[in-house]
VEXZA-117082 format. One record per atom (N, C-alpha, C, O): y, x, z; residue in three letters; atom name. Coordinates in steps of 0.001 Angstrom, whole numbers, plus 524288, in hexadecimal, padded with zeros to 5 digits. Atoms other than C-alpha are relative to their C-alpha. Example, Ala and Ser with C-alpha at 12.3 -4.5 7.8 and 13.67 -1.06 7.14 Angstrom:
BEGIN
{yy = 7FB5A xx = 8037A zz = 80000 aa = ALA at = N} .
{yy = 7EE6C xx = 8300C zz = 81E78 aa = ALA at = CA} .
{yy = 804B0 xx = 80384 zz = 80000 aa = ALA at = C} .
{yy = 8049D xx = 80790 zz = 80299 aa = ALA at = O} .
{yy = 7FB5A xx = 7FCCC zz = 7FFC4 aa = SER at = N} .
{yy = 7FBDC xx = 83566 zz = 81BE4 aa = SER at = CA} .
{yy = 80442 xx = 7FCFE zz = 802DA aa = SER at = C} .
{yy = 80896 xx = 7FEFB zz = 80383 aa = SER at = O} .
end
This chain:
BEGIN
{yy = 7FC7B xx = 7FCDA zz = 7FECA aa = MET at = N} .
{yy = 12C99 xx = 3A363 zz = 49DA6 aa = MET at = CA} .
{yy = 7FDD4 xx = 802A5 zz = 8072F aa = MET at = C} .
{yy = 800E5 xx = 800FD zz = 80A80 aa = MET at = O} .
{yy = 80241 xx = 7FD9E zz = 7FAC2 aa = SER at = N} .
{yy = 126CF xx = 3A97D zz = 4AACD aa = SER at = CA} .
{yy = 8038D xx = 800FA zz = 8056D aa = SER at = C} .
{yy = 80712 xx = 80440 zz = 805A0 aa = SER at = O} .
{yy = 7FBF9 xx = 7FF53 zz = 7FC4C aa = ARG at = N} .
{yy = 12D4A xx = 3A8AE zz = 4B716 aa = ARG at = CA} .
{yy = 7FE29 xx = 804D9 zz = 80538 aa = ARG at = C} .
{yy = 7FA3A xx = 80586 zz = 807E7 aa = ARG at = O} .
{yy = 7FEDC xx = 7FB7F zz = 7FC5A aa = LYS at = N} .
{yy = 13055 xx = 3B3E8 zz = 4BF9A aa = LYS at = CA} .
{yy = 802B4 xx = 7FFC4 zz = 80426 aa = LYS at = C} .
{yy = 80747 xx = 7FE5F zz = 804A4 aa = LYS at = O} .
{yy = 7FC03 xx = 800C4 zz = 7FAA4 aa = SER at = N} .
{yy = 1326D xx = 3B521 zz = 4CDF8 aa = SER at = CA} .
{yy = 804E7 xx = 803BE zz = 7FEDE aa = SER at = C} .
{yy = 80611 xx = 80719 zz = 7FBA0 aa = SER at = O} .
{yy = 7F931 xx = 7FC46 zz = 7FFB1 aa = ILE at = N} .
{yy = 13F92 xx = 3BB17 zz = 4CFF5 aa = ILE at = CA} .
{yy = 800B3 xx = 80224 zz = 80625 aa = ILE at = C} .
{yy = 80451 xx = 804EA zz = 807AE aa = ILE at = O} .
{yy = 8012A xx = 7FE7C zz = 7F919 aa = SER at = N} .
{yy = 13BB5 xx = 3BD35 zz = 4DF71 aa = SER at = CA} .
{yy = 7FDA4 xx = 80528 zz = 8007F aa = SER at = C} .
{yy = 7F8F5 xx = 80557 zz = 7FF69 aa = SER at = O} .
{yy = 802AB xx = 7FB37 zz = 7FF63 aa = LYS at = N} .
{yy = 138A6 xx = 3CAEB zz = 4E1CD aa = LYS at = CA} .
{yy = 7FC89 xx = 7FF61 zz = 80545 aa = LYS at = C} .
{yy = 7FCCA xx = 7FC21 zz = 808CE aa = LYS at = O} .
{yy = 803FC xx = 801F9 zz = 7FB5E aa = THR at = N} .
{yy = 12D41 xx = 3CD79 zz = 4EAC0 aa = THR at = CA} .
{yy = 8023E xx = 804CC zz = 80453 aa = THR at = C} .
{yy = 803EB xx = 80947 zz = 803DB aa = THR at = O} .
{yy = 7FC58 xx = 7FD41 zz = 7F962 aa = SER at = N} .
{yy = 13249 xx = 3D1D5 zz = 4F97A aa = SER at = CA} .
{yy = 7FCD4 xx = 80595 zz = 800AB aa = SER at = C} .
{yy = 7F80A xx = 80588 zz = 80115 aa = SER at = O} .
{yy = 800A2 xx = 7FAEF zz = 7FF32 aa = GLN at = N} .
{yy = 130D1 xx = 3E050 zz = 4FB04 aa = GLN at = CA} .
{yy = 80295 xx = 801ED zz = 8068A aa = GLN at = C} .
{yy = 8050E xx = 805EE zz = 8078B aa = GLN at = O} .
{yy = 80085 xx = 800D8 zz = 7FA38 aa = THR at = N} .
{yy = 13189 xx = 3DDB0 zz = 50A82 aa = THR at = CA} .
{yy = 7FAA6 xx = 801AF zz = 8021D aa = THR at = C} .
{yy = 7F66B xx = 80054 zz = 80046 aa = THR at = O} .
{yy = 8040A xx = 7FFA7 zz = 7FE22 aa = ASP at = N} .
{yy = 128E0 xx = 3E2B0 zz = 51261 aa = ASP at = CA} .
{yy = 7FF47 xx = 7FDEE zz = 8053A aa = ASP at = C} .
{yy = 80071 xx = 7FFB7 zz = 8098A aa = ASP at = O} .
{yy = 80087 xx = 803CC zz = 7FB4A aa = TRP at = N} .
{yy = 124CF xx = 3D775 zz = 51A80 aa = TRP at = CA} .
{yy = 7FD44 xx = 80030 zz = 8044E aa = TRP at = C} .
{yy = 7FDF5 xx = 7FD76 zz = 80835 aa = TRP at = O} .
{yy = 804C3 xx = 7FF2B zz = 7FC4D aa = ALA at = N} .
{yy = 11956 xx = 3DC88 zz = 521B6 aa = ALA at = CA} .
{yy = 8045F xx = 802F7 zz = 8046E aa = ALA at = C} .
{yy = 8050D xx = 8014B zz = 808E3 aa = ALA at = O} .
{yy = 7FD73 xx = 7FD4D zz = 7FDFD aa = ARG at = N} .
{yy = 122C3 xx = 3E680 zz = 52615 aa = ARG at = CA} .
{yy = 8053B xx = 7FC5B zz = 8038D aa = ARG at = C} .
{yy = 80698 xx = 7FE2B zz = 807CB aa = ARG at = O} .
{yy = 7FC34 xx = 803D3 zz = 7FF7D aa = PHE at = N} .
{yy = 12D6D xx = 3DBEC zz = 528E3 aa = PHE at = CA} .
{yy = 7FF36 xx = 7FEEC zz = 8048B aa = PHE at = C} .
{yy = 80186 xx = 80030 zz = 80890 aa = PHE at = O} .
{yy = 803E6 xx = 80349 zz = 7FA8D aa = GLU at = N} .
{yy = 124F6 xx = 3D4DC zz = 5320B aa = GLU at = CA} .
{yy = 80007 xx = 801EC zz = 80378 aa = GLU at = C} .
{yy = 80146 xx = 7FFBC zz = 80791 aa = GLU at = O} .
{yy = 8010F xx = 7FF66 zz = 7FB43 aa = LYS at = N} .
{yy = 12252 xx = 3DD19 zz = 539E3 aa = LYS at = CA} .
{yy = 804B2 xx = 802C1 zz = 802E6 aa = LYS at = C} .
{yy = 803B3 xx = 80547 zz = 806DE aa = LYS at = O} .
{yy = 7FCB2 xx = 7FC85 zz = 7FE50 aa = MET at = N} .
{yy = 12F97 xx = 3E2F4 zz = 53C99 aa = MET at = CA} .
{yy = 80293 xx = 7FC90 zz = 805D7 aa = MET at = C} .
{yy = 801C6 xx = 7F7FA zz = 8070B aa = MET at = O} .
{yy = 7FD9D xx = 8015D zz = 7FACC aa = THR at = N} .
{yy = 136C3 xx = 3E0EB zz = 5499B aa = THR at = CA} .
{yy = 80560 xx = 7FF58 zz = 800EC aa = THR at = C} .
{yy = 8084C xx = 80188 zz = 7FDCA aa = THR at = O} .
{yy = 7F859 xx = 7FF93 zz = 800DA aa = ASP at = N} .
{yy = 14582 xx = 3DE80 zz = 54CCC aa = ASP at = CA} .
{yy = 7FF99 xx = 805C9 zz = 80285 aa = ASP at = C} .
{yy = 803E0 xx = 80770 zz = 80111 aa = ASP at = O} .
{yy = 7FDCC xx = 7FA9B zz = 8003D aa = GLY at = N} .
{yy = 145D7 xx = 3EC61 zz = 550E2 aa = GLY at = CA} .
{yy = 7FE8B xx = 8042B zz = 7FCFB aa = GLY at = C} .
{yy = 7FFAA xx = 808B9 zz = 7FE0D aa = GLY at = O} .
{yy = 800E4 xx = 7FC24 zz = 80361 aa = ASP at = N} .
{yy = 14096 xx = 3F2C5 zz = 54611 aa = ASP at = CA} .
{yy = 8051E xx = 7FD19 zz = 7FABF aa = ASP at = C} .
{yy = 804DC xx = 7FE96 zz = 7F62F aa = ASP at = O} .
{yy = 7FBB4 xx = 80084 zz = 80335 aa = ILE at = N} .
{yy = 14D48 xx = 3EC29 zz = 53F03 aa = ILE at = CA} .
{yy = 80432 xx = 80340 zz = 7FF70 aa = ILE at = C} .
{yy = 8075C xx = 80262 zz = 802F3 aa = ILE at = O} .
{yy = 7FC69 xx = 7FCCF zz = 7FC66 aa = ASP at = N} .
{yy = 156E2 xx = 3F706 zz = 53E3A aa = ASP at = CA} .
{yy = 80541 xx = 7FBBB zz = 7FFB3 aa = ASP at = C} .
{yy = 80614 xx = 7F95C zz = 7FB99 aa = ASP at = O} .
{yy = 7FA79 xx = 80294 zz = 80143 aa = LEU at = N} .
{yy = 164A5 xx = 3EF87 zz = 540BD aa = LEU at = CA} .
{yy = 80520 xx = 80373 zz = 7FEF5 aa = LEU at = C} .
{yy = 80911 xx = 801E5 zz = 7FCAE aa = LEU at = O} .
{yy = 7FC1F xx = 7FCC1 zz = 7FF2E aa = SER at = N} .
{yy = 16CEE xx = 3FA8F zz = 54258 aa = SER at = CA} .
{yy = 80420 xx = 80033 zz = 7FA4B aa = SER at = C} .
{yy = 8085D xx = 80277 zz = 7FA5B aa = SER at = O} .
{yy = 7FAC1 xx = 8004A zz = 80365 aa = GLU at = N} .
{yy = 174E0 xx = 3F89E zz = 53617 aa = GLU at = CA} .
{yy = 8010A xx = 7FC0A zz = 7FEF0 aa = GLU at = C} .
{yy = 80381 xx = 7FBB8 zz = 7FAD2 aa = GLU at = O} .
{yy = 7FC8F xx = 804ED zz = 7FFD4 aa = ILE at = N} .
{yy = 17848 xx = 3EAFC zz = 537D9 aa = ILE at = CA} .
{yy = 802AA xx = 7FEBA zz = 805C2 aa = ILE at = C} .
{yy = 80104 xx = 7FDFF zz = 80A38 aa = ILE at = O} .
{yy = 7FDAB xx = 8012A zz = 7FB46 aa = PRO at = N} .
{yy = 183C1 xx = 3E8BB zz = 53F03 aa = PRO at = CA} .
{yy = 7FDF3 xx = 7FB37 zz = 8034F aa = PRO at = C} .
{yy = 7FAA2 xx = 7F822 zz = 801B1 aa = PRO at = O} .
{yy = 7FF5A xx = 805D4 zz = 7FCD6 aa = GLU at = N} .
{yy = 184AE xx = 3DDE2 zz = 54A33 aa = GLU at = CA} .
{yy = 802D0 xx = 7FCD5 zz = 7FD8D aa = GLU at = C} .
{yy = 80678 xx = 7FE05 zz = 7FAAA aa = GLU at = O} .
{yy = 7FCA3 xx = 80360 zz = 800A8 aa = VAL at = N} .
{yy = 188FD xx = 3D219 zz = 5484E aa = VAL at = CA} .
{yy = 805E2 xx = 7FD26 zz = 8048C aa = VAL at = C} .
{yy = 8054E xx = 7FB21 zz = 808DF aa = VAL at = O} .
{yy = 7FCC5 xx = 7FFDD zz = 7FBAC aa = THR at = N} .
{yy = 1955C xx = 3CFEA zz = 54F53 aa = THR at = CA} .
{yy = 80320 xx = 7FB13 zz = 800F6 aa = THR at = C} .
{yy = 80542 xx = 7F9FB zz = 7FCCB aa = THR at = O} .
{yy = 7FF55 xx = 803E9 zz = 7FE35 aa = ALA at = N} .
{yy = 19A95 xx = 3C305 zz = 5565E aa = ALA at = CA} .
{yy = 80349 xx = 7FC9F zz = 7FAF4 aa = ALA at = C} .
{yy = 8024B xx = 7F813 zz = 7F9BF aa = ALA at = O} .
{yy = 7FBCF xx = 801DE zz = 80323 aa = GLU at = N} .
{yy = 1A4DF xx = 3C01C zz = 54C6E aa = GLU at = CA} .
{yy = 7FCCD xx = 7FEC1 zz = 7F99D aa = GLU at = C} .
{yy = 7FD50 xx = 7FA79 zz = 7F77C aa = GLU at = O} .
{yy = 804F5 xx = 800F4 zz = 80476 aa = GLN at = N} .
{yy = 19A1D xx = 3C17B zz = 53F9B aa = GLN at = CA} .
{yy = 7FCE0 xx = 7FA35 zz = 800D4 aa = GLN at = C} .
{yy = 7FCDA xx = 7F693 zz = 7FDAE aa = GLN at = O} .
{yy = 801B5 xx = 804DC zz = 8002A aa = LEU at = N} .
{yy = 191FC xx = 3B715 zz = 546BA aa = LEU at = CA} .
{yy = 801C9 xx = 7FB70 zz = 80054 aa = LEU at = C} .
{yy = 7FF42 xx = 7F7AD zz = 7FEB6 aa = LEU at = O} .
{yy = 7FC41 xx = 80406 zz = 7FFA4 aa = SER at = N} .
{yy = 19D54 xx = 3ADF0 zz = 54A19 aa = SER at = CA} .
{yy = 80090 xx = 7FCA9 zz = 7FA2B aa = SER at = C} .
{yy = 80004 xx = 7F7FA zz = 7F937 aa = SER at = O} .
{yy = 7FFD8 xx = 8031E zz = 80699 aa = ARG at = N} .
{yy = 19FBC xx = 3AD2D zz = 5395B aa = ARG at = CA} .
{yy = 7FA9A xx = 7FE35 zz = 7FE6C aa = ARG at = C} .
{yy = 7FA52 xx = 7FAAF zz = 7FB29 aa = ARG at = O} .
{yy = 80597 xx = 80131 zz = 8017D aa = ALA at = N} .
{yy = 1910D xx = 3ABF1 zz = 537F7 aa = ALA at = CA} .
{yy = 7FE43 xx = 7FA77 zz = 7FE7C aa = ALA at = C} .
{yy = 7FEF3 xx = 7F7E3 zz = 8027C aa = ALA at = O} .
{yy = 801E4 xx = 803BB zz = 80160 aa = THR at = N} .
{yy = 18BAE xx = 39FCE zz = 531A7 aa = THR at = CA} .
{yy = 7FA51 xx = 7FF3E zz = 7FDEF aa = THR at = C} .
{yy = 7F8A7 xx = 7FFD9 zz = 7F976 aa = THR at = O} .
{yy = 804F0 xx = 80227 zz = 800BC aa = LEU at = N} .
{yy = 17DDE xx = 39B05 zz = 53475 aa = LEU at = CA} .
{yy = 7FFA7 xx = 7FD9B zz = 7FB3D aa = LEU at = C} .
{yy = 803C3 xx = 7FB5A zz = 7FA2E aa = LEU at = O} .
{yy = 800CF xx = 80325 zz = 8048F aa = ARG at = N} .
{yy = 17880 xx = 394F8 zz = 526F2 aa = ARG at = CA} .
{yy = 7F8E9 xx = 7FE30 zz = 8010B aa = ARG at = C} .
{yy = 7F5B3 xx = 80010 zz = 80418 aa = ARG at = O} .
{yy = 80620 xx = 8038B zz = 80012 aa = LEU at = N} .
{yy = 16AFB xx = 38CDD zz = 52568 aa = LEU at = CA} .
{yy = 7FF17 xx = 7FECF zz = 7FB68 aa = LEU at = C} .
{yy = 801BA xx = 7FBAD zz = 7F8E3 aa = LEU at = O} .
{yy = 7FF73 xx = 8005D zz = 80785 aa = SER at = N} .
{yy = 166B2 xx = 38DB8 zz = 517A8 aa = SER at = CA} .
{yy = 803F2 xx = 7FEE4 zz = 7FD6F aa = SER at = C} .
{yy = 8049C xx = 7FAF9 zz = 7FABA aa = SER at = O} .
{yy = 7FB52 xx = 7FFBC zz = 80323 aa = GLY at = N} .
{yy = 17326 xx = 39186 zz = 512F3 aa = GLY at = CA} .
{yy = 805C1 xx = 7FB1C zz = 80341 aa = GLY at = C} .
{yy = 80A58 xx = 7FB4C zz = 801D4 aa = GLY at = O} .
{yy = 7FD1B xx = 804A1 zz = 7FD94 aa = LYS at = N} .
{yy = 17A61 xx = 38571 zz = 51B88 aa = LYS at = CA} .
{yy = 8034F xx = 801B9 zz = 8056B aa = LYS at = C} .
{yy = 800C9 xx = 802C1 zz = 80961 aa = LYS at = O} .
{yy = 7FE1E xx = 7FD1B zz = 7F9E0 aa = PRO at = N} .
{yy = 183DB xx = 38A41 zz = 52719 aa = PRO at = CA} .
{yy = 7FE50 xx = 7FCE8 zz = 8051C aa = PRO at = C} .
{yy = 7FE60 xx = 7F82A zz = 80453 aa = PRO at = O} .
{yy = 80049 xx = 80399 zz = 7FB70 aa = ILE at = N} .
{yy = 180F2 xx = 38471 zz = 533E9 aa = ILE at = CA} .
{yy = 80301 xx = 8015B zz = 8039E aa = ILE at = C} .
{yy = 8041E xx = 805CC zz = 80516 aa = ILE at = O} .
{yy = 7FBBB xx = 7FE83 zz = 7FC0B aa = LEU at = N} .
{yy = 18A60 xx = 38108 zz = 53DD8 aa = LEU at = CA} .
{yy = 80026 xx = 801EE zz = 8039F aa = LEU at = C} .
{yy = 7FBCD xx = 801B4 zz = 805AB aa = LEU at = O} .
{yy = 80120 xx = 7FB29 zz = 7FB3F aa = LYS at = N} .
{yy = 18CF4 xx = 38A6E zz = 5493B aa = LYS at = CA} .
{yy = 7FE1E xx = 7FC1C zz = 8057E aa = LYS at = C} .
{yy = 7FB57 xx = 7FD62 zz = 80934 aa = LYS at = O} .
{yy = 8010F xx = 80472 zz = 7FBD6 aa = SER at = N} .
{yy = 18C2C xx = 37DF2 zz = 551FD aa = SER at = CA} .
{yy = 7FA4A xx = 7FF02 zz = 80100 aa = SER at = C} .
{yy = 7F8AD xx = 7FCF5 zz = 8050A aa = SER at = O} .
{yy = 805E8 xx = 801C2 zz = 8013E aa = LYS at = N} .
{yy = 17DCE xx = 37CA4 zz = 54E25 aa = LYS at = CA} .
{yy = 7FB1E xx = 80302 zz = 8001B aa = LYS at = C} .
{yy = 7F6A0 xx = 8021C zz = 7FEA5 aa = LYS at = O} .
{yy = 80405 xx = 7FAC7 zz = 7FEEC aa = ILE at = N} .
{yy = 17868 xx = 38AAE zz = 552A3 aa = ILE at = CA} .
{yy = 8006A xx = 7FF0C zz = 80476 aa = ILE at = C} .
{yy = 80477 xx = 7FDB5 zz = 806AD aa = ILE at = O} .
{yy = 7FFCC xx = 7FEA9 zz = 7FB5C aa = ARG at = N} .
{yy = 1739D xx = 38BD2 zz = 55E2A aa = ARG at = CA} .
{yy = 7FCD8 xx = 805AE zz = 80054 aa = ARG at = C} .
{yy = 7F876 xx = 80571 zz = 7FE5D aa = ARG at = O} .
{yy = 80190 xx = 7FADA zz = 7FE48 aa = VAL at = N} .
{yy = 16FCB xx = 399C6 zz = 56188 aa = VAL at = CA} .
{yy = 7FDAE xx = 80110 zz = 804C4 aa = VAL at = C} .
{yy = 8009C xx = 8005A zz = 80883 aa = VAL at = O} .
{yy = 8023D xx = 7FF30 zz = 7FB28 aa = GLN at = N} .
{yy = 16610 xx = 39D6A zz = 56C54 aa = GLN at = CA} .
{yy = 7FE53 xx = 806F2 zz = 80171 aa = GLN at = C} .
{yy = 7FC60 xx = 809DC zz = 7FE27 aa = GLN at = O} .
{yy = 8003C xx = 7FB49 zz = 7FEDC aa = ALA at = N} .
{yy = 16528 xx = 3AA4E zz = 5733A aa = ALA at = CA} .
{yy = 7FACA xx = 80178 zz = 80129 aa = ALA at = C} .
{yy = 7F814 xx = 7FE85 zz = 803D2 aa = ALA at = O} .
{yy = 805BD xx = 7FE9B zz = 7FF81 aa = THR at = N} .
{yy = 15813 xx = 3B259 zz = 572D2 aa = THR at = CA} .
{yy = 801B6 xx = 80331 zz = 804F0 aa = THR at = C} .
{yy = 8059F xx = 804FA zz = 80719 aa = THR at = O} .
{yy = 7FEAE xx = 7FBE1 zz = 7F8A0 aa = LYS at = N} .
{yy = 154A5 xx = 3B934 zz = 57FB3 aa = LYS at = CA} .
{yy = 7FB9B xx = 802C3 zz = 7FE07 aa = LYS at = C} .
{yy = 7F9B7 xx = 80667 zz = 8008A aa = LYS at = O} .
end
């Protein structure tokens, strides 16, 4: 019995992807996240929820 890989080869153009900057990404069709949506969000790490009291957010300059 031969073992055949079930995973497909990626068709992503990784070289082009690596060269992209944030400005190259079209966000025009993605709606803004509201404060209500963020308040209901659950941060998960490896599938396990992290308590909001343990999250620290640092502002970027």
